C-alpha positions as CSV (number, residue, x, y, z in Angstrom):
1,M,18.9,4.9,17.7
2,M,15.7,3.1,16.8
3,R,14.4,0.5,19.1
4,K,13.4,-3.0,18.1
5,Q,10.1,-3.2,16.3
6,N,7.4,-5.4,17.7
7,I,5.6,-8.1,15.7
8,T,2.7,-5.9,14.7
9,Q,4.9,-3.3,13.2
10,K,6.8,-6.0,11.2
11,V,3.5,-7.3,9.9
12,A,2.4,-3.7,9.0
13,V,5.6,-3.3,6.9
14,V,5.1,-6.6,5.2
15,F,1.5,-5.6,4.3
16,A,2.8,-2.2,3.1
17,Y,5.0,-4.0,0.6
18,I,2.1,-6.2,-0.5
19,F,0.0,-3.1,-1.0
20,Y,2.8,-1.5,-3.1
21,T,2.9,-4.7,-5.2
22,F,-0.9,-4.6,-5.7
23,A,-0.5,-0.9,-6.8
24,V,2.0,-1.9,-9.5
25,V,-0.4,-4.7,-10.7
26,S,-3.2,-2.2,-10.7
27,V,-1.2,0.2,-12.9
28,A,-0.5,-2.6,-15.3
29,A,-4.2,-3.5,-15.4
30,A,-5.2,0.1,-16.0
31,G,-2.7,0.3,-18.8
32,Y,-3.9,-2.9,-20.3
33,Y,-7.6,-1.8,-20.3
34,Y,-6.6,1.6,-21.6
35,S,-4.7,0.1,-24.5
36,L,-7.4,-2.4,-25.2
37,H,-10.6,-0.2,-24.9
38,G,-9.4,3.4,-24.6
39,G,-9.8,5.8,-21.8
40,D,-13.7,5.7,-21.9
41,H,-13.9,2.2,-20.6
42,R,-15.2,2.0,-17.0
43,A,-12.4,-0.3,-15.9
44,V,-9.7,2.3,-16.5
45,P,-10.8,4.8,-13.7
46,A,-11.7,1.8,-11.5
47,W,-8.1,0.5,-11.7
48,G,-6.8,4.1,-11.3
49,A,-8.8,4.4,-8.0
50,A,-7.3,1.0,-6.9
51,V,-3.8,2.5,-7.6
52,V,-4.5,5.4,-5.3
53,F,-6.0,3.2,-2.6
54,F,-3.1,0.8,-2.6
55,I,-0.4,3.5,-2.6
56,G,-2.2,5.4,0.2
57,G,-2.7,2.3,2.3
58,G,0.9,1.2,1.7
59,V,2.2,4.6,2.9
60,V,0.1,4.5,6.0
61,L,1.1,0.9,6.8
62,H,4.7,1.7,6.1
63,V,4.7,4.8,8.5
64,M,2.9,2.7,11.2
65,G,5.5,0.0,10.8
66,R,8.5,2.2,10.9
67,A,7.4,4.6,13.7
68,D,9.3,4.7,17.0
69,I,6.4,3.8,19.3
70,P,7.2,3.9,23.0
71,D,6.5,1.0,25.3
72,F,3.3,1.6,27.1
73,R,3.5,-1.3,29.5
74,I,3.3,-0.3,33.2
75,K,6.4,-1.4,35.0
């Protein structure tokens, strides 16, 4: 059974979903520039790099937010 998440983990999950949303927007922007200017335009690989960044960051934040972290308080 997973214990209750603390507030920082909930915030991390929210930001993970925001990052996933930005990744989808970046894919759309890369596709837009590709269709408009072709693959040689410098914006296409830049948006592609943004996709990788946002997906990677989203995965890291999602794992941090869903991890079962023990309580480190001294009792």
